[in-house]
C-alpha positions in Angstrom: 319.2 20.4 235.2 320.6 17.3 233.5 317.7 15.2 234.5 315.3 17.8 233.2 317.1 17.7 229.8 317.0 13.9 229.8 313.3 13.9 230.6 312.6 16.3 227.8 314.7 14.3 225.4 313.0 11.1 226.3 309.6 12.8 226.0 310.3 14.1 222.6 311.8 10.8 221.5 308.8 8.9 222.7 306.4 11.4 221.1 308.3 11.2 217.8 308.2 7.4 217.8 304.5 7.4 218.6 303.9 9.7 215.7 306.1 7.6 213.4 304.3 4.4 214.2 300.8 5.7 214.7 300.7 9.0 212.7 299.4 9.6 209.3 302.3 7.8 207.6 302.9 5.1 210.2 302.0 1.6 210.9 298.3 2.2 211.1 298.3 4.0 207.8 300.3 1.1 206.3 297.8 -1.4 207.5 294.9 0.6 206.1 296.6 0.7 202.7 297.3 -3.0 202.8 293.6 -3.7 203.5 292.7 -1.5 200.6 295.1 -3.3 198.4 293.6 -6.6 199.3 290.1 -5.3 198.6 291.3 -4.2 195.2 292.9 -7.6 194.5 289.6 -9.3 195.4 287.6 -7.0 193.2 290.0 -7.6 190.3 289.5 -11.4 190.8 285.7 -11.0 190.8 285.9 -8.9 187.6 288.1 -11.4 185.9 285.7 -14.2 186.8 282.8 -12.1 185.4 284.7 -11.4 182.2 285.3 -15.1 181.8 281.6 -15.7 182.1 280.8 -13.0 179.7 283.3 -14.3 177.2 281.7 -17.7 177.3 278.3 -16.2 176.9 279.5 -14.2 173.9 280.9 -17.3 172.3 277.5 -19.1 172.8 275.7 -16.1 171.2 278.0 -16.2 168.2 277.2 -19.9 167.6 273.5 -20.0 168.5 271.1 -17.7 166.6 268.1 -19.0 168.6 269.7 -17.6 171.8 270.0 -14.2 170.1 266.3 -14.3 169.3 265.3 -15.2 172.8 267.5 -12.4 174.3 266.1 -9.9 171.8 262.5 -10.9 172.8 263.5 -10.4 176.5 264.3 -6.8 175.8 261.2 -6.2 173.7 262.5 -6.7 170.1 260.4 -8.8 167.9 260.5 -9.9 164.2 257.8 -9.1 161.7 255.0 -11.5 162.0 255.6 -12.3 165.7 252.5 -12.3 167.9 253.1 -10.7 171.3 251.0 -11.8 174.2 251.4 -9.7 177.3 250.2 -11.1 180.6 248.8 -8.5 183.1 250.2 -8.8 186.6 253.3 -10.7 185.5 256.3 -8.7 186.3 259.4 -9.0 184.1 262.4 -10.3 185.9 264.9 -7.5 186.7 268.2 -7.8 185.1 271.3 -5.9 186.2 274.8 -5.6 184.9 277.5 -6.0 187.4 280.6 -3.9 186.9 282.4 -4.4 190.2 282.7 -2.9 193.6 283.4 0.8 193.8 286.4 1.0 196.1 287.8 4.3 197.1 290.8 4.9 199.4 289.7 7.2 202.1 291.5 10.5 201.9 293.8 11.3 204.7 294.1 14.9 205.7 297.3 16.7 204.7 300.4 15.4 206.5 299.8 17.2 209.7 302.4 15.3 211.7 305.4 16.4 209.6 306.1 19.5 211.8 305.9 17.4 215.0 308.1 14.7 213.5 310.9 17.0 212.4 310.6 19.1 215.6 310.6 16.1 217.9 313.6 14.5 216.2 315.6 17.8 216.1 314.8 18.8 219.7 315.5 15.3 221.0 318.8 15.2 219.1 319.8 18.6 220.5 318.8 17.7 224.0 320.5 14.4 223.9 323.7 16.2 222.7 323.4 18.7 225.6 322.9 15.8 228.0 326.1 14.1 226.7 328.1 17.3 226.8 326.7 18.2 230.2 327.5 14.8 231.5 331.1 15.0 230.4 331.5 18.5 231.8 330.1 17.4 235.2 332.5 14.4 235.3 335.4 16.7 234.6 334.3 19.0 237.4 333.9 16.1 239.7 337.4 14.9 239.0 338.8 18.4 239.6 340.1 18.9 236.1 
């Protein structure tokens, strides 16, 4: 009987430790969060570099009215008296504005291991207590107390 209790206690303890390390709030989840944090940090650095470039471009635009005219013509704005020549078959270069990477933390399902964690720890504690008490009682019986 005592061995059976010890086997169950060890089984619950091992299962609890596995859930604690590899469950939804364990080591694997921590590493996933750390990777997500590093992705966010890299994205912030890219965005800061982009902001620096845009700030310098804005400073250039404030100081150079000719650059403003060229950019306005690129988007189709012309002054009175400008003559527009459109070439057929010549595609306009595509422009895009980069905002940053869209990073989302994958949602983890509700904490499903909580019941197993609490039950495993409680049962293993109770069984370990029974094993200790049972071991002391069997020693006393063996001594003839």
